[in-house]
C-alpha positions in Angstrom: 21.3 42.0 96.0 18.3 43.3 96.0 19.8 46.4 93.9 21.6 44.0 91.2 18.4 42.2 90.7 16.3 45.8 90.1 19.2 46.4 87.5 19.1 43.0 86.1 15.2 42.1 85.8 14.9 45.1 83.5 17.9 44.8 81.5 17.1 40.8 81.0 13.6 42.1 79.7 14.9 44.9 77.3 17.4 42.2 75.8 14.4 39.7 75.4 12.3 42.0 73.7 15.2 43.6 71.3 16.2 39.6 70.5 12.3 38.9 70.0 12.1 42.1 67.3 15.3 41.0 65.4 14.1 37.3 65.3 10.6 37.5 65.0 10.4 37.2 61.5 12.6 34.3 60.9 10.3 31.9 61.0 7.9 33.7 58.4 8.9 31.5 55.7 9.0 28.0 57.8 4.9 27.5 56.8 4.8 29.0 53.5 4.9 26.7 50.8 8.2 28.1 49.2 11.6 27.5 49.9 13.9 29.8 51.9 17.3 30.4 52.9 18.6 29.8 56.7 18.7 32.8 59.0 20.9 33.6 61.8 19.8 36.6 64.4 20.1 39.9 63.5 21.5 38.9 60.1 18.7 37.2 58.4 20.2 35.8 55.5 22.9 38.3 55.0 25.6 37.8 57.4 28.2 37.4 54.7 27.2 40.5 52.7 26.8 42.5 56.2 30.6 41.1 57.3 32.0 41.8 53.9 32.7 38.4 53.3 31.4 38.3 49.7 31.0 41.2 47.0 26.9 42.3 46.5 27.2 41.0 42.9 28.5 37.7 44.2 25.7 37.1 47.0 22.6 37.9 44.9 24.1 35.4 42.3 24.9 32.7 44.7 21.2 33.3 45.9 19.4 33.3 42.7 21.6 30.0 42.2 20.4 28.6 45.4 16.8 27.3 44.0 17.2 26.8 40.2 13.9 25.3 39.9 11.6 27.4 41.5 9.9 31.0 40.5 10.1 32.6 43.9 11.6 31.8 47.2 12.1 33.4 50.9 14.8 35.1 52.5 15.2 37.4 55.3 16.8 40.7 55.0 18.3 41.6 58.6 14.8 41.2 60.1 12.5 41.9 57.0 11.0 38.8 55.2 11.8 39.0 51.6 10.1 37.4 48.4 12.7 36.9 45.8 11.6 36.6 42.3 13.6 34.8 39.9 11.0 34.0 37.4 10.7 36.8 34.4 6.8 36.0 34.1 6.4 36.6 37.6 8.4 39.7 37.5 6.5 41.3 34.7 3.1 40.3 36.8 4.2 42.0 39.7 5.9 45.4 38.5 3.7 45.9 35.3 0.3 43.8 35.4 -0.4 43.7 39.0 1.6 46.8 39.7 -1.4 48.6 41.7 -0.8 45.6 44.7 3.1 46.1 44.8 3.7 49.4 44.2 5.8 50.9 47.1 9.1 50.7 48.0 10.9 49.7 51.4 12.0 52.4 53.1 15.8 53.3 52.5 15.8 57.0 53.3 13.9 57.2 56.4 10.1 56.6 56.7 8.3 56.6 53.1 4.7 57.4 54.6 6.0 60.3 56.6 5.3 63.5 54.7 7.6 65.5 56.8 10.9 63.5 55.9 13.9 65.3 56.4 16.3 62.7 54.8 18.3 64.4 51.9 16.2 61.8 49.5 13.5 61.4 51.5 11.4 63.1 49.0 12.5 61.3 45.6 10.7 58.9 43.9 12.7 56.4 45.1 11.1 57.0 48.7 7.9 58.3 48.0 4.6 55.8 48.1 0.8 55.7 47.1 -0.6 58.8 45.9 2.5 61.1 46.7 4.4 58.8 44.1 2.0 58.9 41.6 1.6 62.8 42.2 5.7 63.4 42.2 6.0 60.9 39.0 3.3 62.6 37.0 5.0 66.1 37.9 8.4 65.1 37.3 7.8 62.8 34.0 7.5 65.8 31.3 11.2 67.0 32.7 12.4 63.7 31.4 11.4 63.6 27.7 13.5 62.7 24.6 12.9 66.6 23.9 14.2 67.8 27.4 16.9 65.8 27.8 18.2 66.4 24.2 18.3 70.6 25.7 20.9 68.8 27.9 23.0 67.4 25.5 25.1 70.2 24.6 26.3 70.5 28.5 26.9 66.8 28.7 29.1 67.3 25.3 31.1 69.8 27.0 32.1 67.9 30.1 33.0 65.0 27.6 35.1 66.8 25.3 36.9 68.5 28.5 38.0 65.4 29.9 39.1 64.2 26.5 41.2 66.9 25.9 42.1 67.3 29.4 43.8 63.4 29.5 44.9 64.3 26.0 46.9 67.5 26.7 48.5 65.9 29.8 50.1 63.2 27.4 51.7 65.8 25.3 52.4 67.8 28.4 54.5 64.9 29.8 55.9 63.8 26.6 55.0 60.5 26.8 53.3 58.1 24.4 50.5 56.8 27.2 49.5 57.6 30.7 47.6 54.7 33.1 44.9 55.7 34.8 42.4 54.3 37.2 39.0 54.1 35.8 36.7 54.2 38.6 38.3 58.0 39.8 38.4 59.1 35.9 34.7 58.3 35.5 33.9 59.4 39.1 35.1 63.0 38.0 33.3 63.1 34.8 29.8 62.3 35.9 30.5 64.7 39.2 31.2 67.5 36.4 27.9 66.4 34.2 25.6 66.5 37.6 27.2 69.5 38.2 26.1 70.9 35.8 23.2 69.5 34.0 21.6 69.0 37.9 22.8 71.6 40.1 22.9 74.3 37.6 26.9 75.1 38.3 30.0 74.7 36.3 33.3 72.8 37.7 36.3 71.5 36.4 37.1 67.7 38.6 40.4 67.3 36.2 41.8 70.3 36.6 40.5 71.3 40.1 40.8 68.0 41.8 39.7 69.1 45.0 37.0 71.2 44.2 34.1 71.1 47.2 31.4 69.9 45.0 33.7 66.8 44.0 34.7 66.3 47.7 31.6 66.6 49.2 29.9 64.4 46.7 33.0 61.6 47.0 31.9 62.2 50.6 28.4 61.3 50.3 28.6 58.5 48.3 31.1 56.4 50.7 28.8 54.1 51.4 31.7 51.8 52.9 32.4 54.2 55.7 31.5 52.1 59.3 29.2 54.9 60.0 27.2 55.0 56.7 27.2 51.2 56.9 26.0 51.6 60.9 23.3 54.0 59.5 22.1 51.5 56.8 21.8 48.7 59.0 19.6 51.0 61.5 17.4 51.8 58.2 16.9 48.2 57.5 15.9 47.3 61.3 14.2 50.6 62.5 13.5 53.3 59.9 10.8 54.4 61.8 12.9 55.0 65.0 15.8 56.4 62.7 12.9 58.8 61.2 11.9 60.1 64.6 15.3 60.7 65.7 15.7 62.9 62.4 18.7 60.6 61.3 19.6 60.5 57.7 22.0 57.7 55.7 24.3 60.8 54.8 26.3 63.5 56.9 24.4 66.9 57.8 27.5 68.6 55.9 27.0 67.4 52.7 23.0 67.5 52.9 23.6 71.1 53.5 25.9 71.7 51.0 23.4 70.2 48.3 20.7 71.7 49.5 21.7 75.3 49.6 23.2 75.1 45.8 19.5 74.0 44.9 18.2 76.9 47.3 20.7 79.1 45.8 20.4 78.6 42.1 16.4 78.7 42.4 16.7 82.1 44.2 19.5 83.6 41.6 17.2 82.3 38.6 13.8 83.6 40.1 15.0 86.9 40.8 16.9 87.3 37.7 14.7 85.5 35.2 17.6 83.4 34.3 16.8 80.4 31.6 19.7 77.5 31.4 19.0 74.2 29.7 19.5 72.1 32.5 17.6 69.9 35.2 17.2 73.3 37.6 15.2 74.7 34.9 13.1 71.6 33.9 12.2 71.3 37.4 11.2 75.0 38.1 8.8 74.5 35.1 7.6 71.5 36.7 7.1 73.0 39.6 5.2 75.8 38.2 3.3 73.4 36.4 2.0 71.5 39.1 0.5 74.5 40.9 -1.5 74.5 38.2 -2.8 71.0 39.2 -2.7 70.7 42.7 -4.9 68.3 44.0 -6.8 67.4 47.3 -4.3 64.6 48.7 -5.8 64.8 52.2 -8.7 62.6 51.4 -6.3 60.2 49.2 -4.0 59.9 52.3 -6.7 59.2 54.5 -7.6 56.4 52.0 -4.7 54.9 50.7 -6.3 52.4 48.1 -3.7 49.8 48.5 -4.3 47.9 51.7 -2.3 44.6 51.2 0.7 46.7 50.4 -0.2 49.1 53.4 -0.4 46.4 56.1 2.2 44.2 54.8 5.8 44.3 56.2 7.2 41.9 53.7 9.3 43.0 50.9 9.9 41.7 47.4 13.0 41.7 45.6 14.0 41.1 42.0 17.3 39.1 41.6 18.4 41.1 38.5 21.9 40.5 39.1 21.0 37.0 39.0 18.9 36.9 35.9 21.8 39.1 33.8 24.3 36.5 34.8 21.9 33.5 34.0 22.9 31.1 31.1 19.2 30.0 30.5 18.7 33.9 29.4 22.6 34.9 28.2 24.8 32.1 27.2 28.0 32.7 28.5 26.9 35.4 30.8 30.1 36.5 32.1 31.9 37.4 28.8 31.5 40.8 27.4 29.9 40.4 24.1 28.4 43.9 22.8 26.7 41.7 20.2 24.0 40.5 22.5 22.3 43.8 21.9 22.8 44.1 18.2 19.8 45.2 15.9 19.2 41.4 15.1 19.4 40.2 18.9 17.7 42.3 20.6 14.2 41.3 19.7 15.1 37.9 21.4 15.6 39.3 24.7 12.9 39.1 27.1 12.6 42.5 28.3 11.7 41.0 31.7 15.4 39.2 32.1 17.3 42.6 31.5 16.6 45.2 34.2 19.3 47.7 34.2 16.8 50.5 34.9 14.2 48.3 36.6 10.9 47.7 35.0 7.2 48.7 34.8 6.1 51.9 36.2 8.7 52.6 38.5 11.5 52.2 36.4 14.3 54.7 36.5 12.5 58.0 35.0 16.3 59.1 34.6 17.4 56.3 32.1 17.1 58.1 29.1 19.8 60.9 30.6 21.7 58.0 32.0 22.8 56.2 28.4 23.2 59.6 26.9 26.1 60.6 29.2 27.7 57.2 28.8 27.2 57.4 24.9 28.9 60.9 24.8 31.8 59.9 26.9 32.4 56.7 25.1 32.2 58.4 22.1 34.8 61.5 22.9 37.2 58.9 24.8 37.1 56.4 21.9 37.6 59.3 19.2 40.8 60.3 21.0 42.3 57.2 22.8 43.1 53.7 22.5 42.7 51.7 25.8 45.3 49.1 26.8 45.9 46.7 29.9 48.7 47.5 32.2 50.4 45.3 34.7 48.1 46.9 37.4 45.1 45.8 35.3 43.1 43.0 37.3 41.9 40.0 35.0 39.9 39.0 36.0 37.9 41.8 37.6 37.1 41.0 41.2 34.4 43.4 43.1 35.1 44.7 46.4 33.4 42.9 49.1 29.9 44.2 51.1 27.5 47.0 50.4 30.3 48.6 47.6 27.9 48.2 44.4 30.2 47.5 41.4 33.5 49.1 43.3 36.1 47.2 41.9 38.6 45.3 45.0 42.1 46.6 43.7 40.7 49.7 40.8 40.7 49.5 37.5 43.9 50.9 35.3 43.8 51.3 32.1 46.4 53.2 29.6 45.4 55.8 27.8 47.1 56.0 23.9 46.1 58.7 21.7 45.3 58.1 18.1 47.2 59.4 15.4 44.8 62.3 13.9 44.0 62.2 10.5 42.7 64.9 8.4 38.9 65.5 8.2 
């Protein structure tokens, strides 16, 4: 009996400590002058999402509509208290006017404050905080100007034209008038080839060589719906510092090493042979050399972070962008596909704080120009060669997959490609 008690007492104590840690934030908003979502141990306010009972977009829209008359409300994301901001003016105030007090992101790829973070994306702009983020943003910004993006346009055009010509040739070879394709797969392969040539400095063709190493490893890395990845994501949400201490990463080591080695090999080869190619590797190599000329003594800044409010707070902030984008107050009939919303005459009517595809303020997406250029190029080349029609497999209305699947559809997006009749130019 004594042996049993010796085991039982510490076990109960440990379970009690774990339970306290997992639930201590659940009462955070009880005495705050704002409403908050109901909570449950471990899940916080996100049980339906974590258990894949609802799609991420539907989850955001539902919580956004929960309190239609308030500017901000509270929720618990697993164990972290979150302020959900649904008022455009307050979003602008937080992300622009008072940015210096709200500049840091919550940990996603390990401990953001650890300068030795080895996670694959641990030292990217998304992850860095305070002065380290400011220095990196200042270093990278010149590489993402309009003129620099235009230098890479030919690389994107080559990928876009290759894709259009590949599907056109497939239809001709098979002697059919049209072909059905699943668009998630189509655009994943296109994006893979664009990233390979523009970001990694290598050429791949994921249409002709469907199982090339770059595509296979990229697909594995982005498979966030795998149970092991879901478990790691939960770990980073609940205990990011502990995950970093054990050198755990959201991504598999195989993929992390694969992409890291590509970059290292490319940089070594170009340094040794003086190779210049108008891609992201070249721009970042230039940025690296420029940064060396303007090194600052960062140790003092690390000692005095400057933004005590953010450093000491364990509370996160979230802008319900999906909710804003589906709010009839800002976008009438929001679920309807209506390109005229963004026409020249209507564009000026849109409040910038209600449209956040690339974020807002100093921490907006630095690659937004590149992303738009990529989308516009492929839309042009595909519409030039094909018309698109529904098939019996096209899901109408489209439903999104449940859980943390982003914008992945439930059953795929099937579309028929029909070549246009060519006219003399």
